[in-house]
C-alpha positions, 0 to 999 in steps of 0.5 A, spaced: 502 555 481 507 548 483 509 544 478 510 537 479 512 531 476 508 524 476 509 516 474 502 514 473 500 507 477 497 502 473 491 499 476 488 491 474 482 492 470 481 485 473 481 486 481 477 493 478 472 489 476 471 484 481 471 489 486 466 493 483 461 487 482 462 485 490 461 493 491 454 493 487 452 485 490 453 488 497 451 495 496 444 491 493 443 486 498 443 492 503 438 496 500 434 489 500 435 488 507 433 495 509 426 494 504 426 488 508 425 490 515 421 496 513 416 491 510 417 487 516 420 480 511 425 476 513 427 480 519 432 476 522 436 475 516 435 481 514 438 484 520 445 479 520 446 481 513 446 488 515 450 488 521 456 484 517 455 489 512 457 495 517 462 491 521 466 490 514 464 497 512 467 499 520 474 496 520 475 499 513 473 506 515 477 504 521 483 502 518 483 508 512 482 513 517 474 514 517 469 514 513 470 520 508 478 516 507 474 510 506 469 511 501 474 516 497 479 510 497 473 505 494 472 512 489 479 511 487 479 504 486 474 503 482 474 510 477 480 514 480 487 514 475 492 512 480 499 516 480 506 518 484 508 525 485 514 529 487 514 537 486 521 541 485 518 547 488 516 544 495 521 546 501 526 540 503 526 534 504 521 532 498 515 528 499 513 522 494 505 523 494 501 518 491 494 518 490 489 519 485 485 523 480 477 522 479 475 527 473 478 533 475 480 532 482 487 530 485 486 526 493 493 525 495 492 518 499 499 516 502 506 521 503 512 519 504 519 523 505 524 522 500 529 522 506 525 516 509 526 511 504 530 505 506 528 501 500 524 499 494 523 492 492 519 487 489 516 480 490 511 474 489 505 474 494 501 470 498 498 466 492 505 464 490 507 462 498 501 457 498 501 454 491 509 453 491 509 456 484 509 463 481 502 465 481 503 472 477 502 476 484 508 480 484 508 487 487 512 492 489 513 495 496 517 501 498 520 501 506 521 507 510 522 509 516 515 512 520 519 516 526 514 514 531 517 510 537 509 508 540 508 505 533 515 501 534 513 498 540 507 496 538 509 492 532 516 490 535 513 482 535 513 479 528 515 485 524 522 485 520 522 492 521 520 495 526 523 501 525 519 502 519 513 501 514 511 500 507 507 501 502 504 497 496 505 501 489 502 499 483 498 491 482 499 484 484 502 483 476 507 478 472 513 479 474 516 483 467 511 488 468 512 489 475 519 489 473 518 495 468 514 500 473 519 498 479 525 500 475 521 506 473 519 507 480 526 507 483 528 512 476 522 517 479 525 516 485 532 518 484 529 524 481 526 527 487 533 525 491 532 518 493 539 515 493 538 508 492 543 503 489 541 496 487 541 491 493 544 483 493 538 482 488 536 484 482 529 485 485 531 491 491 534 497 491 536 500 498 539 506 501 546 508 499 551 507 505 553 513 508 546 517 507 543 520 513 537 516 515 531 519 518 526 517 524 530 511 526 529 507 532 536 505 534 534 500 539 530 496 534 532 489 534 533 484 528 526 482 525 524 476 520 521 477 514 516 482 509 509 482 508 506 479 502 500 482 498 492 481 501 486 484 497 486 490 503 490 495 504 498 495 506 497 494 513 494 487 513 500 482 510 503 476 511 510 473 509 513 473 502 520 469 500 525 475 500 529 477 507 532 484 509 536 487 514 532 492 519 536 496 515 532 496 509 537 491 505 535 485 502 538 478 501 
């Protein structure tokens, strides 16, 4: 049996409670709308609500890669224990896997090759940008080379790093807690073989110079700013307050 090194990833209790309440409300009103349609009561309002719910589920499942991954992700957000792991027994290069454990089953939601990780950084998000002060929405991001030229072309406009993708680790939280988790995560990546050194600022770690980079598109142009956190998947983000080079540096 393959052994794993694991790093527990905390969840925000308030976010879990809010998501659970919203899920219950949406599901309850959807069931009520179905009952109304069957009994012929409030047909127009019921139809509009069901169409609205169906649109949300369709867009979310499309983003997650299908209905089953969407439902699994929802269960993980509500009830799962999140983790990051890597196995010293697997063939090189190692992969970092992010997922959750629900009862006795483990589900992997994201897998990133160690040799494609370019940087790890943490910073404030959209709430701080809008308020002009620290709103305790610090979040950890991993930038990695996706190795897909088609993806690069589609992201070339408006992306800081068209040859890279990003993945959020852990919840939005206080700076001190996020920094502690970020440092633990960097140490965890180093134990898996990632050669990361501190960048120009203390909240950013980048791939050491001279280390071979995998999946790079050499013609990728300079780009602007990284996304900030939104309460959805890491694909849907806005800009933040840090700037880095397309090679994964910070500052």
